[in-house]
Rosetta silent file (secondary structure, phi, psi, omega in degrees, C-alpha in Angstrom):
SEQUENCE: TGEFFARMQTFATYDGTGPATDYGGIAMVIENGYSVSVTVPPYLLFCVGNSIPNQDCSQASGSLINFGNLSPGKTASAESQMVVATNAQYGYAIELNGNTMTSGNNILPPMVNGGTALPGFSQFGINLVGNNNPGIGSNPAGAGTGNITSGYSQPNNFRFNNGDILVNSDTTSTYKEFTVSYILDISKSQSPGVYSTTLSFIGVAYF
SCORE:     score description
SCORE:     0.000 S_00000001
   1 L     0.000  134.235 -179.287  -38.840  -96.439  -24.844 S_00000001
   2 E   122.176 -169.255 -176.841  -36.594  -94.012  -26.746 S_00000001
   3 E   -98.548  149.632  175.104  -33.019  -94.010  -28.072 S_00000001
   4 E  -151.745  162.753 -173.215  -29.947  -95.388  -26.333 S_00000001
   5 E  -130.545  152.084  177.565  -26.295  -96.064  -27.157 S_00000001
   6 E  -141.144  148.031  178.738  -23.777  -98.716  -26.252 S_00000001
   7 E  -122.446  132.146 -177.449  -20.002  -99.020  -26.580 S_00000001
   8 E  -127.191  141.802  176.310  -18.301 -102.423  -26.779 S_00000001
   9 E  -136.306  150.793  174.236  -14.624 -103.418  -26.626 S_00000001
  10 E  -119.348  150.055 -177.443  -12.805 -106.745  -26.776 S_00000001
  11 E  -131.471  155.476  178.251   -9.509 -107.612  -25.072 S_00000001
  12 L   -77.256  -18.145 -176.901   -6.949 -110.323  -25.438 S_00000001
  13 L  -100.260  154.849  178.333   -6.966 -110.906  -21.675 S_00000001
  14 L   -67.550  -31.511 -175.202   -9.620 -112.603  -19.548 S_00000001
  15 L   -98.391   11.122  175.798   -9.723 -109.744  -17.059 S_00000001
  16 L    74.175   16.801  176.904   -9.930 -106.922  -19.598 S_00000001
  17 L   -87.956  159.462  179.491   -6.415 -105.581  -18.922 S_00000001
  18 L    87.021 -178.239 -176.783   -4.151 -104.262  -21.615 S_00000001
  19 L   -71.964  150.308  176.439   -5.040 -102.590  -24.880 S_00000001
  20 E   -71.485  141.897  177.906   -8.349 -103.287  -26.641 S_00000001
  21 E   -94.830  -17.966  177.144   -8.173 -105.516  -29.694 S_00000001
  22 E  -161.487  154.699  178.268  -11.449 -104.287  -31.178 S_00000001
  23 E  -157.051  163.306  178.368  -14.125 -101.794  -30.364 S_00000001
  24 E  -173.063  173.200  179.142  -17.336 -100.332  -31.725 S_00000001
  25 E  -136.218  152.462  177.015  -20.534  -98.513  -30.889 S_00000001
  26 E  -133.146  150.040  175.232  -24.196  -99.066  -31.566 S_00000001
  27 E  -125.324  133.165 -178.003  -27.229  -96.783  -31.448 S_00000001
  28 E  -134.909  156.420  177.754  -30.757  -98.169  -30.972 S_00000001
  29 E  -135.440  131.018  172.479  -34.290  -96.823  -30.668 S_00000001
  30 E  -110.354  118.314 -178.784  -37.321  -98.485  -29.094 S_00000001
  31 L   -95.983  164.577  171.843  -40.579  -96.945  -30.257 S_00000001
  32 L   -61.974  151.703 -179.925  -44.064  -97.243  -28.816 S_00000001
  33 L   -60.495  149.239  178.784  -46.007 -100.259  -30.078 S_00000001
  34 L  -102.692  114.380 -174.808  -47.875  -99.976  -33.379 S_00000001
  35 L   -81.965  136.421  174.592  -51.486 -101.059  -32.948 S_00000001
  36 L  -127.473  128.424  179.945  -53.250 -103.078  -35.628 S_00000001
  37 L  -138.314  157.835  177.618  -56.938 -103.914  -35.283 S_00000001
  38 L  -152.989  152.377  178.662  -59.713 -105.350  -37.404 S_00000001
  39 L  -115.802  127.427  172.323  -63.390 -106.133  -36.879 S_00000001
  40 L   -96.399  110.433 -175.596  -65.044 -109.346  -38.027 S_00000001
  41 L   -73.487  149.467  174.106  -68.733 -108.441  -38.369 S_00000001
  42 L   -69.177  145.458  178.196  -71.421 -110.899  -37.303 S_00000001
  43 L  -147.381  152.352  169.626  -73.265 -112.467  -40.205 S_00000001
  44 E  -133.326  117.417  174.696  -76.057 -114.869  -41.051 S_00000001
  45 E  -101.430  124.639 -178.597  -76.291 -116.138  -44.609 S_00000001
  46 E  -151.703  128.562  178.088  -79.654 -117.755  -45.339 S_00000001
  47 E  -145.729  156.111 -178.343  -81.505 -118.320  -48.582 S_00000001
  48 E  -134.153  142.749  177.315  -84.407 -120.400  -49.887 S_00000001
  49 E  -171.656  166.681  174.290  -85.281 -121.445  -53.432 S_00000001
  50 L   -63.459  -32.544  179.497  -86.473 -124.243  -55.646 S_00000001
  51 E  -146.659  136.404  177.059  -82.829 -124.708  -56.593 S_00000001
  52 L  -133.469   84.499 -176.540  -79.568 -123.397  -55.093 S_00000001
  53 H   -60.771  138.042  174.166  -76.665 -124.701  -57.237 S_00000001
  54 H    57.338   24.867 -179.508  -73.344 -125.253  -55.472 S_00000001
  55 H    56.441   32.414 -177.315  -74.790 -123.897  -52.194 S_00000001
  56 L  -106.897  107.601 -175.908  -74.423 -120.417  -53.713 S_00000001
  57 H   -62.299  -24.669  178.628  -77.219 -118.104  -52.593 S_00000001
  58 H   -68.929  -14.828  179.093  -76.533 -115.746  -55.486 S_00000001
  59 H  -105.026    6.070  179.732  -77.741 -118.532  -57.781 S_00000001
  60 L   -61.926  137.828 -178.698  -80.908 -119.336  -55.831 S_00000001
  61 E  -144.724  150.381  174.955  -83.948 -119.456  -58.090 S_00000001
  62 L    87.469  133.820  177.250  -87.662 -120.204  -57.852 S_00000001
  63 L  -142.107   18.263 -177.532  -90.201 -119.405  -55.151 S_00000001
  64 L  -137.878  132.240  173.843  -93.286 -121.236  -56.405 S_00000001
  65 L  -117.090  127.757  177.780  -94.256 -124.911  -56.366 S_00000001
  66 L  -116.846  111.629 -179.506  -97.188 -126.076  -58.486 S_00000001
  67 L   -77.080  -11.960 -177.784  -98.385 -129.616  -57.717 S_00000001
  68 L    73.757 -152.727 -179.762 -100.768 -129.557  -60.669 S_00000001
  69 L   -82.078  130.159 -178.735 -103.909 -131.678  -60.568 S_00000001
  70 L   -90.188  153.812  179.226 -104.139 -134.001  -57.583 S_00000001
  71 E  -133.435  137.841  178.257 -105.401 -137.585  -57.667 S_00000001
  72 L   -62.807  -18.839 -176.551 -106.667 -139.745  -54.792 S_00000001
  73 L   -92.204    1.476 -175.343 -104.639 -142.609  -56.171 S_00000001
  74 E  -148.982  137.421  175.332 -101.227 -140.960  -56.057 S_00000001
  75 L   -76.465  127.367  174.166  -99.160 -138.904  -53.612 S_00000001
  76 E   -87.792  142.643 -177.104  -98.090 -135.547  -55.062 S_00000001
  77 E  -144.887  157.687  177.455  -94.598 -134.411  -54.091 S_00000001
  78 E  -160.806  174.198  179.027  -92.142 -131.581  -54.593 S_00000001
  79 E  -150.607  157.768  172.821  -89.023 -130.142  -53.007 S_00000001
  80 E  -139.999  176.009 -176.445  -87.149 -126.905  -52.328 S_00000001
  81 E  -130.429  155.741  174.094  -83.768 -126.052  -50.810 S_00000001
  82 E  -135.685  142.792  174.701  -82.297 -123.906  -48.046 S_00000001
  83 E  -127.685  136.211 -177.876  -78.671 -122.888  -47.450 S_00000001
  84 E  -138.335  146.178  172.751  -77.397 -121.470  -44.176 S_00000001
  85 E  -157.124  146.087  179.632  -74.057 -120.288  -42.755 S_00000001
  86 E  -161.300  153.465  172.233  -73.167 -118.091  -39.776 S_00000001
  87 L  -103.296   17.742  179.031  -70.331 -117.108  -37.461 S_00000001
  88 L   -64.121  127.806 -175.066  -72.753 -116.787  -34.530 S_00000001
  89 L   -58.368  -36.259 -175.432  -71.073 -118.194  -31.435 S_00000001
  90 L  -104.496   16.848  172.099  -74.209 -119.951  -30.214 S_00000001
  91 L    87.671 -152.959 -173.975  -75.418 -121.225  -33.565 S_00000001
  92 E  -156.204  171.191  174.181  -78.709 -120.756  -35.376 S_00000001
  93 E  -144.487  151.995  174.738  -82.199 -122.130  -35.888 S_00000001
  94 E  -120.514  123.759 -175.901  -84.588 -122.398  -38.839 S_00000001
  95 E  -111.284  142.731  174.342  -88.301 -122.082  -38.067 S_00000001
  96 E   -89.878  129.725  179.313  -91.318 -123.060  -40.157 S_00000001
  97 E  -135.031  121.844  179.986  -93.973 -120.380  -40.382 S_00000001
  98 L   150.286  175.740 -177.520  -97.222 -120.784  -42.297 S_00000001
  99 L  -115.940  169.085  177.059 -100.422 -122.777  -42.585 S_00000001
 100 L   -67.280  174.578 -176.767 -101.559 -125.820  -44.462 S_00000001
 101 L   -78.309  138.112 -178.950 -103.015 -125.509  -47.960 S_00000001
 102 E  -136.087  158.279  171.768 -106.530 -124.129  -48.258 S_00000001
 103 E  -136.607   97.369 -172.410 -109.108 -123.276  -50.891 S_00000001
 104 L    64.182 -123.848  177.789 -111.591 -120.876  -49.383 S_00000001
 105 L   -88.944   -2.626 -179.250 -112.992 -122.681  -46.344 S_00000001
 106 E   -89.436  140.038 -177.778 -111.711 -126.039  -47.530 S_00000001
 107 E  -129.963  155.661  165.709 -108.408 -127.308  -46.112 S_00000001
 108 L   -98.245  113.839 -174.036 -105.910 -130.084  -46.604 S_00000001
 109 L   -57.294  133.088  176.924 -105.338 -131.303  -43.041 S_00000001
 110 E   -74.333  151.429  179.839 -101.749 -130.795  -41.820 S_00000001
 111 L   -84.897   72.165 -172.575  -99.837 -133.841  -40.579 S_00000001
 112 L   -59.351  -41.754 -176.754  -99.675 -132.513  -37.028 S_00000001
 113 L   -98.861    3.769 -179.754  -98.539 -135.771  -35.467 S_00000001
 114 L    82.622  161.330  179.828  -96.499 -136.992  -38.421 S_00000001
 115 E   166.173 -178.287 -177.279  -97.068 -139.961  -40.689 S_00000001
 116 L  -102.286  167.285  174.982  -96.364 -141.578  -44.025 S_00000001
 117 L   -61.266  137.797 -175.768  -97.658 -140.928  -47.513 S_00000001
 118 L  -148.833   85.527  178.062 -101.155 -142.389  -47.833 S_00000001
 119 L   -54.356  138.458 -178.597 -102.964 -141.972  -51.164 S_00000001
 120 L    93.123   -1.390  179.926 -106.689 -141.644  -50.675 S_00000001
 121 L  -129.378  120.366 -173.979 -106.329 -139.844  -47.316 S_00000001
 122 L   -68.962  126.098  179.671 -106.184 -136.036  -47.291 S_00000001
 123 E  -169.264  158.620  179.257 -103.004 -134.674  -45.705 S_00000001
 124 E  -141.975  129.906 -179.493 -100.102 -132.255  -46.161 S_00000001
 125 E  -158.293  171.205  179.962  -96.621 -132.550  -44.658 S_00000001
 126 E  -139.307  162.988  162.916  -92.892 -132.003  -45.081 S_00000001
 127 E  -150.526  179.620 -173.534  -89.552 -133.401  -43.965 S_00000001
 128 L  -126.296   31.917 -179.977  -85.869 -132.574  -44.535 S_00000001
 129 L  -133.699  174.265  175.275  -84.304 -135.912  -45.482 S_00000001
 130 L   -75.660  140.769 -178.086  -84.102 -138.306  -48.409 S_00000001
 131 L  -129.556  157.799  172.202  -87.147 -140.531  -48.878 S_00000001
 132 L  -120.416    0.130  175.701  -88.120 -143.545  -50.965 S_00000001
 133 L  -142.491   87.015   -2.442  -91.889 -143.400  -50.400 S_00000001
 134 L   -78.745  168.626 -179.449  -92.247 -141.274  -52.396 S_00000001
 135 L   -76.422   89.755 -176.278  -88.751 -141.045  -53.868 S_00000001
 136 L  -153.265  155.713  174.411  -87.992 -137.422  -53.124 S_00000001
 137 L    89.864  174.033  179.535  -85.637 -135.236  -51.122 S_00000001
 138 L  -149.327  154.617  173.139  -82.006 -135.479  -50.006 S_00000001
 139 L   -73.771  159.944 -179.881  -80.107 -135.648  -46.771 S_00000001
 140 L   -55.475  147.279 -179.127  -78.288 -132.466  -45.667 S_00000001
 141 E  -129.203  150.484  178.076  -75.152 -131.592  -47.629 S_00000001
 142 L   109.942  163.278 -175.009  -72.096 -129.502  -46.825 S_00000001
 143 L   -85.022   -4.790 -176.258  -69.512 -129.231  -44.071 S_00000001
 144 L   -71.472  172.882  178.236  -71.561 -126.941  -41.842 S_00000001
 145 L   -93.100  168.579  177.444  -73.286 -127.783  -38.586 S_00000001
 146 L   136.753  125.945  179.971  -77.003 -128.190  -37.982 S_00000001
 147 E  -113.648  134.313  175.523  -79.314 -130.968  -36.849 S_00000001
 148 E   -73.970  133.707 -176.407  -82.791 -131.614  -38.191 S_00000001
 149 L   -75.392  158.595 -179.157  -85.247 -131.703  -35.317 S_00000001
 150 L   -57.927  140.290 -177.900  -87.306 -134.747  -34.403 S_00000001
 151 L   101.066  -24.479  178.904  -90.377 -135.217  -36.554 S_00000001
 152 L  -120.717    5.161 -173.554  -88.681 -133.908  -39.690 S_00000001
 153 L  -110.670    4.433 -177.807  -85.569 -136.102  -39.667 S_00000001
 154 L  -104.656  126.780  178.665  -87.027 -139.558  -40.360 S_00000001
 155 L   -57.569  139.057  176.277  -87.193 -140.876  -43.944 S_00000001
 156 L    68.750    7.629  175.947  -90.739 -141.410  -45.245 S_00000001
 157 L  -116.340  123.773 -174.110  -92.206 -139.678  -42.193 S_00000001
 158 E  -119.242  156.566 -173.469  -93.729 -136.260  -42.785 S_00000001
 159 E  -154.436  158.033  173.575  -95.064 -133.611  -40.431 S_00000001
 160 L  -156.258  116.739  174.213  -96.410 -130.058  -40.441 S_00000001
 161 L  -142.386  120.522  176.954  -96.849 -127.675  -37.515 S_00000001
 162 L   -57.155  130.599  178.350  -96.744 -123.903  -37.806 S_00000001
 163 L    92.542   -4.096  178.595  -93.929 -122.556  -35.593 S_00000001
 164 L   -66.504  143.736  170.040  -91.905 -125.775  -35.454 S_00000001
 165 E   -83.125  122.352 -177.858  -88.119 -125.501  -35.375 S_00000001
 166 E   -88.647  -38.815 -176.040  -86.859 -127.491  -38.353 S_00000001
 167 E  -139.910  143.022  171.163  -83.088 -127.198  -37.840 S_00000001
 168 E  -144.277  155.317  177.925  -80.866 -126.069  -34.989 S_00000001
 169 E  -144.086  146.433 -179.366  -77.168 -125.731  -34.274 S_00000001
 170 L  -108.910   17.173  179.430  -75.352 -124.686  -31.105 S_00000001
 171 L  -152.873  179.486  179.045  -72.188 -123.391  -32.763 S_00000001
 172 L   -62.618  161.383 -176.742  -70.856 -121.582  -35.823 S_00000001
 173 E  -148.916  131.529  165.748  -71.487 -123.120  -39.216 S_00000001
 174 E   -81.276 -173.017 -170.639  -70.018 -122.972  -42.674 S_00000001
 175 E   -57.823  130.637  177.055  -72.346 -123.639  -45.612 S_00000001
 176 E  -136.305  131.829 -177.937  -75.019 -126.293  -44.992 S_00000001
 177 E  -111.710  133.102  177.093  -77.762 -127.222  -47.450 S_00000001
 178 E  -121.658  138.702  177.008  -81.138 -128.682  -46.485 S_00000001
 179 E  -106.829  124.793  178.678  -83.750 -130.048  -48.871 S_00000001
 180 E   -95.604  122.068  177.444  -87.404 -129.644  -47.907 S_00000001
 181 E  -102.427  134.150 -179.804  -89.665 -132.404  -49.228 S_00000001
 182 E  -116.094  139.209  171.812  -93.406 -131.768  -49.538 S_00000001
 183 E  -129.282  149.329  176.957  -96.172 -134.364  -49.927 S_00000001
 184 E  -135.621  128.510  170.888  -99.874 -133.993  -50.647 S_00000001
 185 E  -124.449  148.811  174.885 -102.525 -136.681  -50.510 S_00000001
 186 L  -132.587  150.201  173.135 -106.264 -136.264  -51.092 S_00000001
 187 L   -88.479  168.765  178.344 -109.269 -138.447  -50.447 S_00000001
 188 L   -66.185  -21.435 -177.999 -111.996 -139.040  -52.994 S_00000001
 189 L   -96.640    4.723  179.628 -114.230 -136.725  -50.968 S_00000001
 190 L   -62.328  129.402 -177.438 -111.804 -133.786  -50.868 S_00000001
 191 L   -62.160  139.339  179.176 -113.651 -130.663  -51.987 S_00000001
 192 L   -69.125  159.794  178.359 -112.565 -129.348  -55.385 S_00000001
 193 L   150.294  172.651  174.913 -110.731 -126.056  -55.691 S_00000001
 194 L   -96.167  110.257 -176.530 -107.355 -124.384  -56.129 S_00000001
 195 L   -95.994  140.483 -179.400 -105.468 -124.962  -52.884 S_00000001
 196 E  -155.556  165.344  173.214 -102.513 -122.808  -51.912 S_00000001
 197 L  -158.825  163.955  172.891 -100.436 -121.507  -49.032 S_00000001
 198 L  -120.912  121.746 -179.312  -97.442 -119.274  -48.386 S_00000001
 199 L  -109.039  141.466  174.533  -94.688 -120.697  -46.202 S_00000001
 200 E  -119.139  133.201  173.079  -91.837 -118.756  -44.614 S_00000001
 201 E  -107.095  116.336 -171.150  -88.632 -120.358  -43.413 S_00000001
 202 E  -106.003  119.222  177.139  -87.121 -118.053  -40.817 S_00000001
 203 E   -96.868  128.259 -178.558  -83.380 -118.225  -40.063 S_00000001
 204 E  -128.559  129.001  177.534  -82.246 -116.835  -36.697 S_00000001
 205 E  -102.961  146.416 -178.257  -78.616 -116.598  -35.482 S_00000001
 206 L  -112.205   97.636 -177.995  -77.637 -116.560  -31.807 S_00000001
 207 L   -90.217    0.000    0.000  -74.699 -114.207  -31.216 S_00000001
């Protein structure tokens, strides 16, 4: 480190005898290294809405689903969306938190063990794939990572358990979109009332 100088000469002879045919000098400086650093902060991007166009969380809209009037002869259905991305080294998980729909002391039984749509039988469940009975939902979209857990990954099979992990990934992920499909069936003996619930989808990153 520091400055140094060198002198060079060329000769017509192999052994450097006789007069020089050319000569010159150079001056050089070696400085201490110049440090450059940057920090990439950890992040988890996660949003939920009735609609999230182009997987853009800034465009997420809607936080209420109204099934309207239910009928024992028809399965009621609806859907919402979730988008997730993270640079967490060990991936992420999405957890379901909430209870089935209730009206006072009356409940719509959750599909604890999973099952299919069944008009005339009271039940409430969700899944995260495309279905044709009823025709609702979509398979995951986007280049990101993330696997739907068993019980929520089979078409036409719905389930509901508070605290279940819906999606998990063991590595980083760019944008990935999941569609949550909801179904409601009621029996003819289901007690009347306005049934409701509040569900939370909790995204957790593992750094």
